[in-house]
N, C-alpha and C positions, 0 to 999 in steps of 0.2 A: 484507601491506603495505597501507596505506590510500591509495587512489588520490586522495583529497581533498588529501593532503599530499605525494604522491610522484609526480613526473612519470614517473619510471622505471617505477613500478607501473602507471600509466595506459597507457603505451606497450606494456607487456607484455600488458595485458588486451586492448587494441584489436587487438594483433597476433594474438590468438587469435579474432578475430571477435566479441568481446563488448564492450559499451560501458557496462556497469553492474555493480555488485557487489550481493550477494556472488557469488563464483565459487570453484570448487574446481579445482585443477590437480594433475595427476600427470605429472611430466616435461613434455613438450610438449603434452599434451592437457588442455584446460580445458572445463568445463561450467558452466552457471549454478548458483549455490549454492542457488537455490530449487527446483531440479528434483531431487527426491530419487531418482527412478528413474534419472536420468542419472548421478547421483553413485554410486549403487550399482553401475551398470554399469561406470563408470570404475574403481571400486575392486574389482571382481569380488566383490561382496557379494550375498547373497540378500536380497531386499527385496520385501515385499508391501505395496503402498500401502493405507492404511486406507480404509474406506468413506467417501465424501463425503456431506455433507448433501445433501438434495434441492435442486433449484433454488429451490423455494418456501421451504424453510427458510433457504437462503442469502440470499434476498431479504429475508426478515424480519430476519435477523441483520444484514445490511448496513444497513438502515434504522435499526435499533436503535443500531448503532454511530455512525452519522452524527448521530442525535438527541443522543447523549451528547457527541459532539465539539462540537456547537453549544452545549450548556450550558457546556462548559469554555471555549470561545472567549469567551463573554460574561463569564466570570469573570476573564479576563486583564487585569491592569493595563496601560495603554498602554505605559509605559516597559519593562515586563517582556517585551513582544513583541520587543524588540531583543536580548534575552539569547540567547547562543549555546548550542547543544547541546553536551553534554560529549563527543560522539563524532565531531563533524564541524563544518565551518564552515557551519552552517545555523542561522538564528535561529528563535525561537518563531514569529514571523510567517511566515517562509518555510515552515516545517513545516505550519502551518495552511493556507496557500495550497495546498501540495501535496495535502493531504487534500481540499480543495474540488475539485481537478481529477480525482481518481480515479474518481468515479462517471461523470462525463461522458466520461472517457477510455474507460471500458469500453463505454459506449453507442456511442461513435464506432467502436470496434473491432468491435462487433457489426454495425454497418452496412457497414463496409469490408472485414471479414475480415482485417484487419491490425492488429497491436497493438504499435507501437513505443513505447518508454518516453518518447519526446519528447512524447507526448500529455499527460503529467502532470508535465513538468519545469517547476518553478516558476522563472521568470526575471524579473528587473527588478520585483520585488514592491514596490508603492508603500509607502514607509515611513510614510505618513500613515494607512494602514488600521488601524482599531481592532479590538478583539475583536468588537464589534457588527457592524462592516462585514464581517468574515470570517464571522461566523455567518450573515449575510444572503446572502453568496455561496454558502455551503455549502447553505443552504436551497434556492436556485435549482438547485444541482447535484442535491440530493436529489430535487427535484420532477422533474427530467429523468429520473432513475432510475425514479421511480414511474410516469411516463407511459410510459416504455419497457416496464415490466413489464405495465402494464394493456393496452397495445396490441399488444405482440409477445411479450414474455418469458414470460408465464404459459402460453402454448400451444406454446412452442418445445421440441423434444426435446433440445436442448443437446448434440447429438452431432457437429455439424460441427467441422472442424478449422480453427483460426486460426493464422496465423503471428504469434507473439508475441515479445516481447523476451527471452523465456527458452526459445525453441524452438517447435516445432509442438505445439499442445495443443488438446484439445476445448474447446468453449465452456463446458462444465460446469467443467472444470479452471480456465479463465481466470476464471470467475465466483467460484469458491472462492478463488482467489488474491487477487483484488481485494477480496473481503470481509475476508480476514484481513490483507491489506495495510493497509486502512483501520483495522482494529482495532489492529494493531501500532503504527501511528503515533498513534492515539488514546491508547494506553497511554503513549506518550512525552509527549503533551500533558499527561496527568495528572502525570507526573514534572516537567514544566516548572512547573506550578502549585505543586507541593509545594516545588520549588526556590525559588519566589517567596513561600513561606510562605502560600499560598492553599489552603484546604481544598476539594478538588474536590467538586462537587455530584453525589452518587450515583456514585462511581467504578465503573468496570467491574470485575466480579469474575471469578474463575476459572469460576464457573458460567455466567456470561453468554457465555463464549467456548468452552464445551464443543462438541466436534465440529469445531473449526477447528484446522488444523495450525500452531499458533502457535509462534514461537521462544520458548525459555525465558527469555532475557534481554530486557529492555525495549529495549535499544539494539542488539540483534543485527540 
């Protein structure tokens, strides 16, 4: 059930101590849908997680994806930014704002050792924001990520555990998640442009995302 359109589904989710989707439930037990090891344990399945890209590789991939998202934001016609996603009540503009918040949310989590999803929850997005405005906001967020990497990230072992919105995970796992999180939403931005009959400038390819545990579907 979609919690964006069902109060019953939202109440059920929060009753299991979760406040975001996806989630996987078996009877009265629920786990975050992005935690494949937890899902395997819940379903009594054998699962060996794939090797993660190194932190350095993830940083390069993260920046690459954010650069791509900036290009696409600049291509967005102003009226098109109010178009809603086919899978939920979220506009193109709100999705773009969400992407701008992900890098700074990760850096904040790095500093506090806590990673609630409220750090990147887009709320009250200014309807006057243009694609250029959103690209500028994303550039500031990207620079925050770069400064973090140059001052702290590049020498961190990435092995400490954070309390995240999908459970307790290492910094390395959180970094991987927010890299593919940004990439998945950037794939959706590409789809928005195509819905608006705009040809994306150098769209992300499968090869660009190799090594990231990406969902198969763009709207998953």
